[in-house]
N, C-alpha and C positions, 0 to 999 in steps of 0.2 A: 503494497500499500504505499504511494508517496505523501509524502507531508504536502500539509494545505499550502505550504508556500511552492514547493514544484510543482503541485496540482495549479495552484493558483496562474504560475508564470505558463503551464503549458497552456491555458483556458485564453489568457488575455491574447497570447500568441497567435493562438486559433480563432479568436474573434476578430483580430485585428486582419486576418488572414481572409476572413471570409465576409468580411463588415467592407471592404475595397478592394480594387485590384483586376486581375485576372480572374482570379479564384472567388469572384465576388458569390455568395447564396444567400440572401438575407434568413433563411428558417436555419439555416447550418451556425452562420451569427447568431440568430435569437437563442438557439441552445447552448451557445459557449457563452454566452452574456448569461444566460440563465445559471447557468455551472458558475458562475465566478461567483454571483448572489445567493449560491447555495454554500460553495465553499466557504466566502466570507464568515458567512454568518451563523456555521455549524462551528466555528472553531472558537478554541476557550483560551487561556492566558496563557497554557503551558505549549499551545500553539502557538501562539504570539510571540512567545519569549525566544522559539526555538527556529522559528522565521526570522526575527529579529538578528540574531546571532549568524543564521545562512545572508543573510543580506549586510552583514556588517562584513562579513569575510571575504565578499565575492563583489562588492560595491562596487570595484575597478570596471566588471565584469561588464562587456557588451550587453548583452542580453538580460543583466540587469537594469543597465543603463534604459535598454529598449522598452523594456517593461515597466518601467517605472513614466517614461514616455507615453506609451498607449494609455496610462491609468489615467496623467494627469492630462491629455487630449480627447479622450473619450469616457473617461467615468468620473472626471471632476465634479460635473454637475448633473442634477437630474435629468437636468435638459439633455444632456450630452448622448450622443451614438450609445453607448453602452446598455445605460440604462433605459432610454427608447425604447433598445430592442427587447427587453424585459416585462416592461409595461405593453408591449404589440400582443405577449403570448397571453391566449385564452386562458393558458394554465397558470397564472402570476393571479394566484389568491383571488378567485372568479367572483367570490360572495363583496368583496372588498371596492368600495366605492375610487374613484381616482387618487382623490386627496388622501386617504389612508395607505394606497397600492406608494405612493412616492412617499410616505414618510417612511413608509417599511426601508423602501431602496435608499432616503437618505439617512438612514440608520447604517446598511451596508455602505453606503457611502465612506461617510466617515469616517469607517472601520478600515477600508481600503485604501483610504489617503493615509490614515494612521502607519497601517500596515509597511507601506512602502515609504512612510515618511514625504508626503506632501502634502503642502500647504494651501 
């Protein structure tokens, strides 16, 4: 089982790959963005601390820099592409209204930004 940090890295890159460019596929992008949401919301403090240690050790890696760029460019605000894709999913809390869904996404957004140390 990969660590939550590794899973987040994988899903961020997969989302970015499907969100734009030659491999664009909105359904797959939506699924990957949903996986980012689920992963970040299922993590606990121990996962966070382990992730911080990993990210700190590899902070000069192009992969980590690119992941931070994806988070900053596509998941920094609820209105951005990453969270918008989650909102587009009919499976994302179907009984909640849009305001309630956005509140859930905002919590995930804040966690993801903290995880990757983005203000």
